[in-house]
C-alpha positions in Angstrom: 27.8 43.7 -4.5 26.4 47.1 -5.5 26.8 50.1 -3.4 23.4 51.4 -2.2 22.2 54.0 0.3 18.8 52.1 0.6 19.9 48.6 1.4 23.0 48.0 3.6 23.7 44.3 3.4 26.7 44.5 5.7 24.6 46.2 8.4 21.9 43.6 8.0 24.4 40.8 8.5 25.9 42.5 11.5 22.5 43.1 13.0 21.5 39.4 12.5 24.8 38.3 14.3 24.2 40.8 17.1 20.6 39.6 17.6 21.8 36.0 17.7 24.4 36.9 20.3 21.9 38.8 22.4 19.6 35.8 22.3 22.4 33.5 23.6 23.4 36.1 26.2 19.8 36.3 27.5 19.5 32.6 27.7 22.9 32.4 29.6 21.9 35.2 31.9 18.7 33.4 32.7 20.6 30.2 33.6 23.0 32.2 35.8 20.0 33.9 37.6 18.0 30.7 38.1 20.7 28.1 38.3 18.7 26.0 35.9 19.5 25.0 32.4 15.9 23.6 31.9 13.4 26.1 33.3 10.3 25.0 31.4 8.9 22.8 28.7 10.1 25.2 26.1 13.8 24.7 27.0 13.7 20.9 26.7 10.2 19.2 26.8 11.3 15.7 27.5 13.8 16.5 30.2 11.4 19.0 31.8 8.6 16.3 31.9 10.9 13.8 33.5 12.0 16.3 36.1 8.4 17.3 36.9 7.4 13.7 37.5 10.4 13.3 39.8 9.4 16.5 41.7 5.9 15.1 42.1 7.4 11.9 43.6 9.5 14.0 46.0 6.4 16.0 47.1 4.5 12.8 47.7 7.4 11.3 49.6 7.5 14.4 51.8 4.0 13.6 52.9 5.1 10.0 53.5 7.9 11.2 55.7 5.5 13.5 57.6 3.3 10.5 58.3 6.2 8.3 59.4 7.5 11.1 61.6 4.1 11.2 63.3 4.3 7.5 63.8 7.7 7.8 65.4 6.4 10.5 67.8 3.4 8.3 68.7 5.7 5.3 69.3 8.2 7.4 71.4 5.4 8.7 73.6 3.9 5.2 74.0 7.3 3.6 74.7 8.1 6.3 77.4 4.8 5.7 79.1 5.1 1.9 78.7 8.5 2.0 80.3 7.0 3.8 83.3 4.2 1.3 83.5 6.8 -1.5 83.5 8.7 0.2 86.2 5.5 0.6 88.3 4.8 -3.2 87.8 8.3 -3.9 89.2 7.4 -1.8 92.2 4.1 -3.5 92.6 5.8 -6.8 92.6 8.1 -5.6 95.3 5.2 -4.4 97.5 3.3 -7.6 97.0 6.3 -9.8 97.7 7.0 -7.9 100.9 3.3 -8.1 102.0 3.3 -11.8 101.4 5.9 -12.2 104.2 4.2 -14.4 106.8 5.9 -12.4 109.6 4.5 -9.1 108.3 2.1 -7.3 110.7 -1.3 -6.0 109.8 0.0 -2.4 110.1 2.9 -3.2 107.8 0.6 -4.8 105.2 -1.7 -1.8 105.3 1.3 0.5 104.6 2.3 -1.7 101.7 -1.3 -1.8 100.4 -1.6 2.0 100.5 1.4 2.2 98.3 0.2 -0.6 96.1 -3.1 1.1 95.4 -1.4 4.4 94.7 0.9 2.7 92.2 -2.1 1.1 90.5 -3.7 4.5 90.0 -0.5 5.9 88.5 -0.3 2.9 86.1 -3.8 3.7 84.8 -3.0 7.4 84.5 0.1 6.7 82.4 -1.8 4.5 80.1 -4.7 7.0 79.8 -2.4 10.0 79.0 0.2 8.5 76.6 -1.2 10.6 73.7 0.3 12.4 70.8 -1.7 14.3 68.3 -4.9 12.7 69.6 -3.6 9.1 69.3 -3.1 6.8 72.2 -2.0 3.3 71.5 -1.8 2.2 75.1 -5.3 2.8 76.4 -7.0 -0.1 74.7 -9.3 2.2 72.7 -9.8 3.1 69.0 -10.9 6.7 68.4 -14.5 6.9 67.2 -15.2 3.2 67.8 -17.2 2.1 70.9 -16.8 -0.5 72.2 -13.3 -1.1 71.1 -12.9 -4.0 68.6 -11.1 -7.1 69.6 -8.4 -7.4 68.4 -7.7 -3.7 68.4 -7.4 -2.2 64.9 -3.8 -1.3 64.1 -2.7 2.2 63.4 -1.6 2.6 59.8 0.8 5.1 58.2 1.9 5.9 54.6 4.8 3.8 53.3 5.2 4.9 49.7 4.5 7.8 47.3 1.5 6.1 45.6 -0.2 5.6 49.0 -0.7 1.9 48.0 1.4 0.6 50.9 1.2 1.2 54.6 3.2 0.4 57.7 1.3 -0.5 60.8 1.7 -0.1 64.5 -0.4 -2.4 66.8 -2.3 -0.8 69.6 -1.4 -2.2 73.0 -3.8 -2.2 76.0 -1.6 -1.5 79.0 -4.4 -0.2 81.3 -5.3 -2.0 84.5 -8.0 -3.8 82.5 -5.6 -4.7 79.7 -3.1 -6.1 82.3 -5.8 -7.9 84.2 -5.3 -5.8 87.3 -8.6 -3.9 87.3 -11.3 -4.3 89.9 -14.3 -6.3 89.0 -16.4 -4.5 91.6 -17.2 -1.1 90.1 -19.5 -0.1 92.9 -16.7 0.0 95.4 -13.5 2.2 95.4 -11.5 -0.8 96.5 -9.7 -2.8 93.9 -9.8 -6.5 93.5 -6.2 -6.7 94.6 -5.2 -5.8 98.1 -2.3 -6.7 100.4 -4.2 -6.8 103.7 -3.7 -10.5 104.2 -1.0 -13.0 103.3 -3.3 -14.9 100.9 -4.4 -11.6 99.2 -0.8 -10.6 98.9 0.1 -13.9 97.3 -2.7 -13.6 94.9 -1.8 -10.1 94.0 1.8 -11.1 93.5 0.8 -13.8 91.0 -1.4 -11.3 89.1 1.4 -8.7 89.0 4.0 -11.2 87.8 1.6 -12.2 84.9 1.0 -8.5 84.2 4.7 -7.8 84.1 5.3 -10.6 81.6 2.4 -9.3 79.5 3.6 -5.7 79.6 7.2 -6.8 78.6 5.9 -8.7 75.6 3.8 -5.7 74.5 6.6 -3.3 74.9 8.9 -5.6 72.9 6.4 -5.7 70.1 6.0 -1.9 70.2 9.7 -1.4 70.2 10.2 -3.7 67.2 7.6 -1.8 65.2 9.0 1.5 66.2 12.4 0.4 65.0 10.9 -0.7 61.7 9.3 2.7 61.3 12.6 4.5 62.0 14.4 2.4 59.4 11.6 3.1 56.8 11.8 6.8 57.6 15.6 6.6 56.9 14.9 4.8 53.6 12.4 7.5 52.5 14.8 10.2 53.4 17.6 8.7 51.3 15.2 8.1 48.5 14.2 11.7 48.5 17.8 12.8 48.5 18.5 10.5 45.5 15.5 11.9 43.6 16.7 15.5 44.3 20.1 14.7 43.0 18.6 13.1 39.9 16.5 16.1 39.2 19.5 18.3 39.6 21.5 16.3 37.1 18.7 16.8 34.6 17.9 20.5 35.0 20.7 22.2 37.0 23.1 24.5 35.1 26.8 24.1 35.3 27.6 27.5 36.8 31.3 27.4 36.1 30.6 26.8 32.4 27.8 29.4 32.3 30.1 32.0 33.9 32.7 31.5 31.2 30.1 31.5 28.5 28.6 34.7 29.9 31.9 36.6 29.7 32.5 35.3 26.1 29.0 36.4 25.0 29.4 39.8 26.6 32.6 40.3 24.5 30.8 39.1 21.4 28.0 41.5 22.1 30.4 44.4 22.3 32.2 43.4 19.1 28.9 42.9 17.3 27.7 46.4 18.3 31.0 47.8 17.0 30.7 45.8 13.8 27.1 47.1 13.3 28.3 50.6 13.8 31.0 50.2 11.2 28.6 48.7 8.8 26.2 51.6 9.3 28.9 54.0 8.3 29.6 52.3 5.0 27.0 54.2 2.9 28.8 57.5 3.8 31.7 56.4 1.5 29.4 57.0 -1.4 29.4 60.7 -0.5 33.0 61.0 -1.5 32.1 60.1 -5.1 30.0 63.2 -5.3 32.6 65.7 -4.1 34.0 67.9 -6.9 
């Protein structure tokens, strides 16, 4: 190799090596800063594309989980109100049974009837107010549809990321009308059921017993569907966790390895700078040839 003050081959080689080290060091520092080994399509196009698709599925599943959580809340409110309605029916049965006692006086039956009518109003109130986020599945109504269709249209919720499947919850009519306890005389404040005579009390008792059996069946159906929704929510949660782990396996950096690599590259950078400095001093040797 000729000695030249114009072209310093050693310095060029040292500079190339230093630039290569700096490039690796910048890449490693980026991985350390972001925690990702694949930050974009430029790093690894195939892996990045797969990860993006999985991220899209995770985002969609988050919407599914939100829908299912709403379903759970609606079901919880409905079950709480339904349990209260069932308890009221138990009390109504007790009042009707007591009023059907042949030995009961008119004053006693009136007292039982007053409680009976108050409980009926409470039952209707619970059914009317069992709402969450504008949805009530106990009042026998479908929002925006008048009159309500028969059978009632189920309430549907998202079940998968493609929105191609749904999970349903049936609406239950646990109002006085739905339980066949409503008055047929809408011009009078009195209900069709009173306990003011033994015969009336016996008739009311039969109606309440039928209503209690009907309410129990409806609550059992609602409870089973609520349990199904909770299980599906758990499945979606686990699926999201699995997808997140899968994406992490594809794009997450091994921080322990990157830390070791960072230190090694920092040393290489320092050595490369020193090597370049030495190479830049090489042409000065030529000056010694011109000294007399």
